[in-house]
C-alpha positions as CSV (number, residue, x, y, z in Angstrom):
1,X,12.0,59.6,61.9
2,X,14.8,57.9,59.6
3,X,13.9,54.7,57.5
4,X,16.3,52.8,59.8
5,X,14.8,54.2,62.9
6,X,11.2,53.1,61.9
7,X,12.5,49.7,60.9
8,X,14.0,49.4,64.3
9,X,11.0,50.7,66.2
10,X,9.7,48.2,68.7
11,X,12.7,45.7,68.6
12,X,14.3,44.4,71.6
13,X,18.2,44.8,72.1
14,X,18.9,41.3,70.7
15,X,16.5,41.8,67.6
16,X,17.9,45.0,66.7
17,X,21.3,43.2,66.8
18,X,20.0,40.6,64.4
19,X,18.6,43.5,62.2
20,X,21.8,45.6,61.9
21,X,24.8,43.1,62.3
22,X,27.0,43.1,59.1
23,X,27.9,39.5,59.9
24,X,27.9,37.2,56.8
25,X,26.8,34.4,57.1
26,X,24.6,35.3,60.0
27,X,22.7,32.5,61.9
28,X,20.0,33.8,64.4
29,X,18.8,31.2,66.9
30,X,15.2,32.3,67.7
31,X,13.3,30.6,70.6
32,X,9.5,30.5,70.6
33,X,7.9,33.9,70.9
34,X,11.0,35.7,69.9
35,X,9.9,37.3,66.7
36,X,12.3,35.4,64.3
37,X,10.1,36.0,61.2
38,X,10.1,39.8,62.2
39,X,13.7,39.9,62.4
40,X,14.1,38.3,59.2
41,X,11.9,40.6,57.4
42,X,13.2,43.9,59.0
43,X,16.7,42.7,58.1
44,X,15.7,42.3,54.4
45,X,14.0,45.7,54.5
46,X,16.9,47.2,56.2
47,X,19.6,45.9,53.7
48,X,17.3,47.1,50.9
49,X,17.0,50.8,52.5
50,X,20.7,50.8,53.0
51,X,21.6,49.6,49.8
52,X,23.6,46.6,50.9
53,X,21.1,44.6,49.0
54,X,19.0,44.9,45.7
55,X,15.6,44.0,46.3
56,X,15.5,42.3,43.1
57,X,18.2,39.9,44.0
58,X,16.8,39.0,47.3
59,X,15.6,35.5,47.6
60,X,13.8,34.8,51.0
61,X,13.1,30.9,51.4
62,X,10.6,29.1,53.6
63,X,9.1,25.5,54.0
64,X,5.2,26.0,53.4
65,X,3.1,28.0,51.1
66,X,1.3,29.9,54.1
67,X,4.9,31.0,55.4
68,X,6.0,32.1,52.2
69,X,2.9,34.2,51.6
70,X,3.3,35.6,55.0
71,X,6.8,36.5,54.4
72,X,5.8,38.2,51.1
73,X,3.0,40.2,52.7
74,X,5.3,41.6,55.5
75,X,8.1,42.6,53.0
76,X,5.6,44.4,51.0
77,X,4.2,46.0,54.2
78,X,7.8,47.1,54.8
79,X,8.3,48.9,51.6
80,X,10.2,46.3,49.7
81,X,7.6,46.1,47.0
82,X,7.1,43.1,44.8
83,X,10.7,42.7,43.8
84,X,11.8,40.7,46.6
85,X,11.4,37.0,45.6
86,X,10.0,34.8,48.5
87,X,8.8,31.3,48.3
88,X,9.1,27.7,49.5
89,X,12.3,25.4,48.6
90,X,10.0,23.6,46.4
91,X,8.3,26.5,44.5
92,X,11.7,28.2,43.8
93,X,13.4,24.8,42.7
94,X,10.5,24.3,40.3
95,X,10.5,27.4,38.8
96,X,14.1,27.4,38.1
97,X,13.7,23.9,36.8
98,X,11.0,25.2,34.3
99,X,13.5,27.9,33.4
100,X,16.2,25.6,32.4
101,X,13.9,23.5,30.2
102,X,12.4,26.7,28.5
103,X,15.8,28.2,27.8
104,X,16.7,25.1,25.9
105,X,13.2,24.4,24.1
106,X,12.7,21.3,26.2
107,X,9.5,19.9,27.4
108,X,9.0,20.2,31.2
109,X,8.3,16.6,32.6
110,X,5.1,16.3,34.4
111,X,5.2,16.6,38.2
112,X,3.3,14.6,40.9
113,X,3.0,15.9,44.4
114,X,3.3,12.5,46.2
115,X,4.6,8.9,45.5
116,X,1.1,7.7,46.3
117,X,-0.3,8.7,43.0
118,X,2.3,6.2,41.2
119,X,2.0,3.5,43.9
120,X,-1.6,3.4,43.6
121,X,-1.6,3.3,39.8
122,X,-0.6,-0.5,39.9
123,X,1.2,-1.5,36.5
124,X,0.9,-5.2,37.2
125,X,4.3,-6.0,38.2
126,X,5.1,-8.4,41.2
127,X,7.2,-6.1,43.2
128,X,4.7,-3.3,43.3
129,X,2.9,-1.7,46.2
130,X,-0.1,-3.5,47.7
131,X,-3.2,-1.2,47.8
132,X,-3.5,-1.3,51.7
133,X,0.1,0.1,52.3
134,X,0.3,2.6,49.7
135,X,0.3,5.7,52.1
136,X,2.8,4.0,54.5
137,X,5.3,3.2,51.7
138,X,4.7,7.1,50.3
139,X,5.8,8.2,53.5
140,X,8.8,6.0,53.7
141,X,9.9,7.0,50.0
142,X,9.3,10.8,50.8
143,X,11.7,10.3,54.0
144,X,14.2,8.4,52.1
145,X,14.4,10.8,49.2
146,X,14.6,13.9,51.6
147,X,17.5,12.3,53.4
148,X,19.0,11.8,50.0
149,X,18.8,7.9,50.4
150,X,18.7,5.6,47.8
151,X,16.6,2.2,47.7
152,X,20.2,0.3,48.0
153,X,20.9,2.5,51.2
154,X,17.4,2.2,52.5
155,X,17.7,-0.8,54.9
156,X,20.7,0.4,56.7
157,X,19.5,4.1,57.0
158,X,16.0,2.8,58.4
159,X,17.9,0.8,60.9
160,X,20.1,3.9,62.0
161,X,16.8,5.8,62.5
162,X,14.6,3.6,63.9
163,X,12.0,3.5,61.0
164,X,9.6,1.1,61.4
165,X,6.9,-0.2,59.0
166,X,4.8,-3.4,58.4
167,X,7.3,-4.3,55.9
168,X,10.8,-5.6,56.2
169,X,13.3,-2.7,55.2
170,X,14.5,-5.0,52.4
171,X,11.0,-5.1,51.0
172,X,10.8,-1.5,51.5
173,X,13.9,-1.0,49.6
174,X,12.8,-3.4,46.5
175,X,9.3,-1.4,46.2
176,X,11.2,2.1,46.5
177,X,13.3,1.0,43.5
178,X,10.3,-0.3,41.6
179,X,8.8,3.2,42.3
180,X,12.0,5.0,41.0
181,X,12.0,2.8,37.8
182,X,8.1,3.6,37.3
183,X,9.0,7.1,37.3
184,X,11.8,7.1,34.8
185,X,9.5,5.0,32.4
186,X,6.9,7.3,32.4
187,X,9.1,10.7,32.5
188,X,7.7,12.1,35.6
189,X,9.0,13.6,38.6
190,X,7.8,14.1,42.1
191,X,8.4,17.2,44.3
192,X,11.7,15.7,46.1
193,X,13.0,14.8,42.6
194,X,12.4,18.6,41.7
195,X,14.8,19.4,44.7
196,X,17.5,16.8,43.4
197,X,17.2,17.7,39.9
198,X,17.7,21.4,40.5
199,X,20.8,20.4,42.5
200,X,22.0,18.3,39.9
201,X,21.7,20.9,37.3
202,X,23.6,23.7,39.5
203,X,26.4,21.3,39.9
204,X,26.9,20.1,36.3
205,X,25.7,23.3,34.4
206,X,27.9,26.4,35.1
207,X,25.8,28.7,33.0
208,X,22.5,27.7,34.9
209,X,24.5,27.9,38.4
210,X,25.7,31.4,37.4
211,X,22.5,32.7,36.2
212,X,20.8,31.6,39.3
213,X,23.3,32.7,41.6
214,X,23.5,36.3,39.9
215,X,19.7,36.5,40.3
216,X,19.7,35.2,44.0
217,X,22.9,37.0,45.6
218,X,21.1,37.7,49.0
219,X,19.9,34.4,50.8
220,X,17.3,34.4,53.6
221,X,16.1,31.3,55.3
222,X,13.1,31.0,57.9
223,X,12.9,28.1,59.8
224,X,16.1,26.4,59.3
225,X,15.6,23.6,61.8
226,X,12.9,22.1,59.4
227,X,15.6,21.6,56.4
228,X,16.2,18.2,55.0
229,X,19.3,16.9,53.3
230,X,17.8,17.6,49.9
231,X,17.3,21.2,50.8
232,X,20.4,21.6,52.3
233,X,22.3,20.5,49.3
234,X,20.1,23.1,47.2
235,X,20.9,25.7,49.6
236,X,24.4,25.3,49.5
237,X,24.4,25.1,45.6
238,X,22.8,28.3,45.5
239,X,25.2,29.9,47.8
240,X,28.0,28.6,46.0
241,X,31.3,30.2,47.2
242,X,29.5,33.4,48.4
243,X,28.9,34.5,52.2
244,X,25.6,36.5,51.8
245,X,23.4,34.1,53.8
246,X,21.1,34.9,56.8
247,X,19.2,31.9,58.4
248,X,16.9,32.0,61.5
249,X,15.6,28.9,63.5
250,X,15.3,27.3,66.8
251,X,16.7,23.8,67.4
252,X,14.2,23.2,70.3
253,X,11.4,23.5,67.6
254,X,12.9,20.8,65.2
255,X,9.8,18.4,65.0
256,X,9.7,17.0,61.6
257,X,12.5,14.5,61.6
258,X,9.8,11.8,61.1
259,X,9.3,13.5,57.7
260,X,13.0,13.8,56.5
261,X,14.0,17.1,58.2
262,X,17.5,16.6,59.9
263,X,17.6,18.7,63.2
264,X,21.4,18.5,63.5
265,X,22.0,20.8,60.8
266,X,21.0,24.0,62.5
267,X,23.2,23.4,65.4
268,X,26.0,22.5,63.1
269,X,25.9,25.3,60.7
270,X,29.3,27.1,62.0
271,X,31.1,24.0,61.3
272,X,29.3,23.3,57.9
273,X,29.7,27.1,56.9
274,X,33.1,28.5,58.2
275,X,32.8,31.9,59.3
276,X,29.1,31.9,60.5
277,X,28.2,34.2,63.2
278,X,25.9,33.3,65.6
279,X,23.2,35.4,67.5
280,X,20.4,34.5,70.0
281,X,17.1,36.3,70.5
282,X,16.7,36.5,74.1
283,X,13.0,37.5,74.9
284,X,9.8,35.5,74.4
285,X,7.2,38.5,73.3
286,X,4.3,35.8,73.5
287,X,3.7,34.0,76.6
288,X,3.2,34.8,80.3
289,X,5.9,34.1,82.7
290,X,3.6,31.3,84.2
291,X,3.2,29.5,80.7
292,X,6.8,30.1,79.7
293,X,8.1,28.3,82.9
294,X,6.2,25.3,82.3
295,X,7.5,25.0,78.6
296,X,11.0,25.6,79.8
297,X,10.8,23.1,82.5
298,X,9.5,20.5,80.1
299,X,12.1,21.3,77.7
300,X,14.6,20.8,80.3
301,X,13.0,17.2,81.3
302,X,13.4,16.3,77.6
303,X,16.9,17.2,77.2
304,X,17.8,15.7,80.6
305,X,21.4,16.0,81.9
306,X,23.0,14.1,78.9
307,X,26.6,15.5,78.8
308,X,27.1,14.5,75.1
309,X,25.0,17.5,73.9
310,X,26.6,19.3,71.0
311,X,27.9,22.6,71.1
312,X,25.4,25.4,71.3
313,X,25.6,27.3,67.8
314,X,24.9,30.5,69.8
315,X,28.4,29.8,71.9
316,X,31.5,30.3,69.7
317,X,33.7,27.3,69.2
318,X,37.3,27.3,70.9
319,X,39.5,29.2,68.3
320,X,42.3,27.1,69.4
321,X,40.3,24.0,67.9
322,X,39.2,25.0,64.5
323,X,37.6,22.6,62.4
324,X,39.8,21.4,59.5
325,X,38.0,23.4,56.2
326,X,39.5,20.3,54.2
327,X,37.4,17.9,56.5
328,X,33.8,19.6,57.2
329,X,31.6,17.7,59.3
330,X,29.4,15.3,57.1
331,X,26.0,16.4,57.2
332,X,24.6,13.1,56.4
333,X,26.0,11.8,59.6
334,X,23.1,12.3,62.3
335,X,23.5,12.9,65.8
336,X,20.9,11.8,68.6
337,X,21.7,14.2,71.1
338,X,19.8,17.4,71.9
339,X,20.8,20.9,71.5
340,X,21.9,22.8,74.6
341,X,18.9,24.7,76.7
342,X,19.0,28.5,76.4
343,X,15.9,29.8,78.2
344,X,14.4,33.1,76.8
345,X,13.1,35.8,79.2
346,X,9.5,36.5,79.3
347,X,8.3,40.1,78.5
348,X,4.5,39.7,78.8
349,X,2.6,40.6,82.2
350,X,2.1,37.9,85.1
351,X,-0.7,35.7,84.2
352,X,-2.7,33.0,85.9
353,X,-1.2,29.8,87.2
354,X,-1.6,27.1,84.6
355,X,-4.0,24.2,85.3
356,X,-2.7,20.3,85.4
357,X,-5.2,17.8,85.7
358,X,-5.3,14.0,85.5
359,X,-8.7,11.9,84.6
360,X,-9.6,8.3,84.8
361,X,-10.9,8.2,81.1
362,X,-10.9,10.2,77.8
363,X,-14.6,11.4,78.0
364,X,-14.3,12.8,81.5
365,X,-11.3,14.6,80.6
366,X,-12.9,16.0,77.4
367,X,-16.0,17.1,79.4
368,X,-13.3,19.1,81.9
369,X,-11.8,20.8,78.8
370,X,-15.2,21.8,77.7
371,X,-15.7,23.2,81.2
372,X,-12.7,24.9,81.1
373,X,-13.3,26.7,77.7
374,X,-16.7,27.9,79.0
375,X,-15.0,29.6,82.1
376,X,-12.2,31.0,79.8
377,X,-15.2,32.2,77.4
378,X,-17.3,33.8,80.3
379,X,-14.0,35.6,81.5
380,X,-13.9,37.7,78.3
381,X,-11.9,35.4,76.0
382,X,-13.2,35.1,72.6
383,X,-14.1,31.6,71.1
384,X,-11.5,32.2,68.3
385,X,-8.8,33.1,70.8
386,X,-8.9,29.7,72.2
387,X,-7.5,26.3,70.8
388,X,-7.6,22.6,71.8
389,X,-4.4,20.9,71.0
390,X,-3.7,16.8,71.2
391,X,-0.9,14.7,70.1
392,X,-3.1,12.7,67.7
393,X,-6.0,13.3,65.3
394,X,-7.8,10.4,66.9
395,X,-7.7,12.1,70.5
396,X,-8.8,15.4,68.9
397,X,-11.8,13.5,67.4
398,X,-12.9,12.6,71.0
399,X,-12.4,16.0,72.3
400,X,-14.1,17.4,69.2
401,X,-17.2,15.3,69.9
402,X,-17.6,16.0,73.7
403,X,-16.9,19.7,73.4
404,X,-19.0,20.2,70.4
405,X,-21.8,18.3,72.2
406,X,-21.4,20.8,75.1
407,X,-22.6,23.6,72.6
408,X,-19.2,25.1,72.3
409,X,-18.7,26.5,68.7
410,X,-15.6,24.6,66.7
411,X,-13.6,26.6,64.2
412,X,-15.3,26.3,60.8
413,X,-12.8,26.5,57.6
414,X,-14.3,29.8,56.4
415,X,-15.9,31.4,59.1
416,X,-13.2,31.4,61.8
417,X,-15.4,31.8,64.8
418,X,-14.9,29.1,67.0
419,X,-12.5,27.0,69.0
420,X,-9.5,26.0,67.0
421,X,-8.7,22.1,66.8
422,X,-5.3,21.0,65.9
423,X,-2.5,18.4,66.5
424,X,0.8,19.4,68.3
425,X,2.4,19.6,64.6
426,X,-0.2,21.6,62.9
427,X,-0.2,24.1,65.8
428,X,3.7,25.0,65.1
429,X,3.8,28.9,64.1
430,X,0.2,29.5,65.5
431,X,-0.7,31.2,68.7
432,X,-3.9,31.7,70.9
433,X,-4.8,33.6,74.2
434,X,-5.7,30.3,75.8
435,X,-4.6,26.9,74.9
436,X,-5.8,23.5,76.5
437,X,-3.4,20.6,75.8
438,X,-5.6,17.2,76.1
439,X,-4.2,13.8,75.8
440,X,-0.9,14.3,77.5
441,X,-1.0,10.6,78.3
442,X,-0.2,10.0,74.6
443,X,2.5,12.5,74.5
444,X,6.2,11.7,75.3
445,X,9.6,13.3,76.2
446,X,11.8,10.9,74.3
447,X,13.8,12.7,71.5
448,X,11.7,14.8,69.2
449,X,8.6,14.0,71.0
450,X,9.8,16.1,74.0
451,X,10.4,19.2,71.5
452,X,6.9,18.7,70.2
453,X,5.3,19.1,73.6
454,X,7.6,22.4,74.0
455,X,6.2,23.7,70.8
456,X,2.5,22.9,71.8
457,X,2.9,24.6,75.2
458,X,4.6,27.9,73.7
459,X,1.6,28.3,71.5
460,X,-0.3,29.6,74.8
461,X,-0.2,33.5,75.5
462,X,-1.7,33.5,78.9
463,X,-4.3,31.0,80.1
464,X,-3.0,27.2,79.7
465,X,-4.8,24.0,80.4
466,X,-3.0,20.5,80.3
467,X,-4.6,17.2,81.1
468,X,-4.2,13.5,80.6
469,X,-6.9,10.4,80.9
470,X,-5.5,7.1,82.8
471,X,-1.8,6.7,83.8
472,X,0.3,10.0,83.2
473,X,3.0,9.7,80.4
474,X,6.5,11.5,81.3
475,X,5.5,14.4,79.5
476,X,2.1,14.8,81.8
477,X,4.4,14.2,84.9
478,X,6.7,16.9,83.6
479,X,3.8,19.4,83.3
480,X,2.4,18.4,86.6
481,X,5.6,18.9,88.3
482,X,6.3,22.2,86.9
483,X,3.0,23.4,87.4
484,X,3.2,22.2,91.2
485,X,6.4,24.0,91.3
486,X,4.8,27.2,90.1
487,X,1.8,26.9,93.0
488,X,4.6,26.2,95.6
489,X,6.6,29.4,94.4
490,X,3.2,31.5,94.3
491,X,2.3,30.2,97.9
492,X,5.8,31.3,99.1
493,X,5.3,34.4,97.4
494,X,1.8,35.2,99.0
495,X,3.0,34.1,102.4
496,X,6.1,36.6,102.0
497,X,3.8,39.4,101.3
498,X,1.4,38.7,104.4
499,X,4.7,38.7,106.6
500,X,5.9,42.0,104.9
501,X,2.1,43.5,105.8
502,X,2.3,42.1,109.3
503,X,5.7,43.8,109.9
504,X,4.5,47.0,108.4
505,X,1.4,47.1,110.6
506,X,3.4,46.3,113.8
507,X,6.1,49.3,113.0
508,X,3.0,51.5,112.1
509,X,1.6,50.4,115.5
510,X,4.9,51.0,117.5
511,X,5.2,54.6,116.0
512,X,1.7,55.5,117.0
513,X,2.5,54.1,120.6
514,X,-0.2,51.2,120.4
515,X,0.6,48.0,121.9
């Protein structure tokens, strides 16, 4: 078997096309469970193997340290060795910033990992952060810096994006400006500054830019739907006027807008980078058809029938109406409409019907979840193959107390031998055989929240439980309707099977001359 055949082994047709396509830039839309990271790593390995990319000049970028470590491990297993550079936007920018300072014999500024460190260190000035509001203000400053929003621009941007805090936007802007001044006085940078400073140097120092672009000739980005404006600016600076870019992501899994990411960048990529080709992975290799049907129905309900949805990036734009390259779409201008829904096809075997239940209160709901977990375990599913997901940490606490009190082992940080408990956000990128979504009364289908429910549902491979306490939310109703439709469909299939059996028996009797 050739190296290429080995790299393509086990891939479906759409995955194989994404790995072998010569298009640049290339954007792959990868729905949940479609194998996006598998495609990215095999494309890197394919290009290294056929000589179209040099391993030491490959830069693979993602958004978390865990994801970066997984990228590096997969690439090593595919024979790329340690030459391929994989890391987060922040880690790579920090390394390049340190290189710039070292080359000029300059002292590297101290880096703080959160605005909260300075906000808590009160210098005695009137316009500084109240201790009880430090975490809220730190989150707002992170959001603003990720969106490239200055203190002066904050009130307008906060109004446009519906940001709400205990302070008036003007007060937040004042405190934000004080924080910026404090950093300058102390000569420190935060992690968002690392991105901005690296971007500034790439735009102002041609020697530095040329050196970095020489080292990073082949760019690969995983989870592009999570990118924010600061990271996008940096990526564009890394790329320069070149075309060697491969990105993969899913607009329907864009759930970090609250933290500064811009979910509109991925759908608009063909307009932002002229000549971008778009492919879509067509199959879900994780979830049973029943689980995928519920997730798809919820996503459809979240999207609604809004006719103002932006152009699906997997559909080519009308060549008769090209975008003027001198007037590119402004990535700083957000849109609120959702991406067009395109449904992947399930390749996994048929599974049991999901459960959807409502309960009068949270304790009775949690007790029912515990019973379901026990039944799933009795059927042969290991505790570590199960997870309980909820929208908030507070709701997880209620579930954990009741489930743990029922004697069900919960996941220990070192042991990994119990049921996992996670919020919808923290569950992103993970998967389990059996998943219970609790507290759906706290979930919503509005905007990003609907995508978050979809992400949670698609963590499940086969056995799915969904429940809520008290009045059902729109998300709970959407799940309930989807399960009801599945039950009705299953009933019709059973009735149809019975009818076919009766007809077959009648024909057999007639052939034997029986009445």
